[in-house]
N, C-alpha and C positions, 0 to 999 in steps of 0.2 A: 503494499500500499504506499503510493505516496505520500510524503505529509512536507508543509509546507510551516509548521514550526519555529522558530529563530531559535530555541534552545537545546533545537537537534543536533548533537556531537553523535560524531563517528570513533567508538574508541578503538574497532578491527574488525580484520580483512583478510577471511584465511578462503583458502577452496581448497577440496576435496580430492584424493584421485583420479574422477569422475569430469572437474572442473567446475563443480558447483561455489558459485560465491555466496559467499554468507558476513556477512555485513554482521556488527555486533555494535549496538551503540546506549542512549536516553535518549529521551524526550520526555517531559514533563516529569520529572523523576524517576520514572520506568525504564528499568534495559529491557531492550527490545534486542534478538535477532532475527533477521533473516534469510531466509536464502532463496538468491537465484539463480538459473539454471537458462543455460545454452544450448544455442544449433547446434551439429556437431558441424556443419561446413566447410568445408576447407577449401576450394580450387574455385574460380572464376567459371569454369562452366556449373556448376551450384549457385544460383543468387539466394543471402541467405534471405531466409522469406518465415517470419513467423505472425500467421496470419492474412496479414494485407499487408508486411511490411516489406518494403526491398531494401539490401545492404549493393550495394555497387560500384565499381570495379572491385571482386576478392578473389585472391587477392590485390592490390591495390599501392600503388607508386607515391604518388604527391598530394593528393586526396581520393573523397571516395562521393560518393551520396546519399541519403537514407530516402526511399522516400515511401510516407505514410500520406493514405490518402483519408484525413480528417474531417474532413466536410467542413474545414473554416475553425477547427475546434483547436486553442492551444494547446500540445504536448511539451515536454520538457528530455532535451536532449542529451545524455555523459556517455564519457567511455573511459576505462579504464582498462591503464596499464594491466601484462600478465602477474605483475606481485599486488594486485588488487590499487594501484594508488589513483587516484582520479584525476585524468587530463587536461579535459577537455565536457564543460559542461553547461548550456543554453537555455536557455531554458524562455516560457512565452515564446516555443516556435509557432507560427499561422498560416506557413505556406507547406504544401502536398513534398516538396524540396526540400530538404537540408546538407550543401556543398560543408565537405570538411575538412581543411587542409589538414594534413600531414606528412609535410617538409618540415624536416629536422627533426623527427620521431626516427628511433629506431626500427631495424627491422626486426619482428617481432608479430606476436597476438598479444590484440587487446580481443575486448568487450564491450558490447557498446547496450544501455539502457535507451527506452521511452517508452517513457511514465505521459501516458495520457488517461482520459476518462475514463478510455477503455477496458483500462489495462494496464499493465509491466510487461511487455517484449523487450526478450533481450536475443540475444546472440554472438556469433564470435567475427572478429576480423586478422586477415592478414597483412599487415604492412612488409616488400619486400623492396628493397634499392634500384 
């Protein structure tokens, strides 16, 4: 569940052997752990799709596009490094396509989250040089 509470703090980030992401944090005095699972698409012949979301190209080099037919409803987009570090966070996205610049990012595996009224959508992205 997406929370816009200003006192929410992430305390730890961890991955398990299946690459599920676990975020533990506090909000309003309570400790919460949230599990996120990711798609296993890993090459350019497989668009990362989670319901109606597409992330392409994958693998990418200097940029990629997130397509989400949001019908004008706002959503947020987050990208995490393989170690769980938040690298990119764009809030109040309102267009169906978001172009993300990855110049300067090292090659490797990244994880995206799209938070919308319909729910949380997530998947993997590969960055190549």
